[in-house]
N, C-alpha and C positions, 0 to 999 in steps of 0.2 A: 592703775593699769599694770599689766604684767607683760614683760617683753618675752617673745618667743623666737626660736630659731626661724629664720626666713622672713621675719617682720620687715616691712619697709618703714624706715624712720627718717627724720630730717637731721642732717649733720651740718653744723655751722663750721665752715672751713676757716682754717688759719690763714694768715697772710701769704705764707709760702704755697698753700694749696689753691688759692684763688686763681693762679696762673692756669691750672688745669681745668678750671670751670668758667673760662671767659670772664673772669673777675666778678662772678656772682658770689655772694657770701654764704648761700645755703645750697645744699644738693640732697637728693634722695640717697639713701644708703640701705643696703641689705644687711641684716644682722647675721653674721656667720659663726659667731661663738659667744656664749654667755658665761660670764664669770659669776655674776650675781645680778640683782635687779638694778644695779647702778652702773656696772662696767661691762662693756661688750666690745667685740671686734667687729669692724664694719668693712664692707666693700662699698665705697662711695661711687655712685654713678654720676660722672661729670658731664658737662656740656662741652665735650671735646673728645679727643681720640684716646685719652688715657684715663682709665678708672684708677682710683686711689684706694689702697688698703690702709686702714687705721686700726691700731691695736689699743686695748685698754682705755676706751673712750667713756667718759663719765656722762651719765644722764643728768640733765638739768631741767627742772619743771618750770612752768611759766611763773611760779610763785617765787622763784629764786632770782629776782631781778638783778641783784648785784653780780652774780656769776654769769648771767646771760649777756653781759656787756663784753665778755671775753669770747674767744673762739675755741674750737676744738672740743665741742660737746655734742651730744645728740639729744633729741626730744621726739616724742610721739607726734605724728602728723597733726592731730587735733589739739596739741598744746601750743597754739600759736600766740 
């Protein structure tokens, strides 16, 4: 898949960001800048009053299980 400006993706929130999302671990995010097919800037749409801006966030596919245990990455919606 190829990421495009304006795509909605899933962002896995870090522990400090869970506060903004009512402790949910994932949230939708809009791609606002693309550096390459792995790193993007995101506007994370939280389940709360504050949206979160994230910069230089790495793409992790479903096949990279070791990295998926960590937080602070994005994936395509159909990569669950």
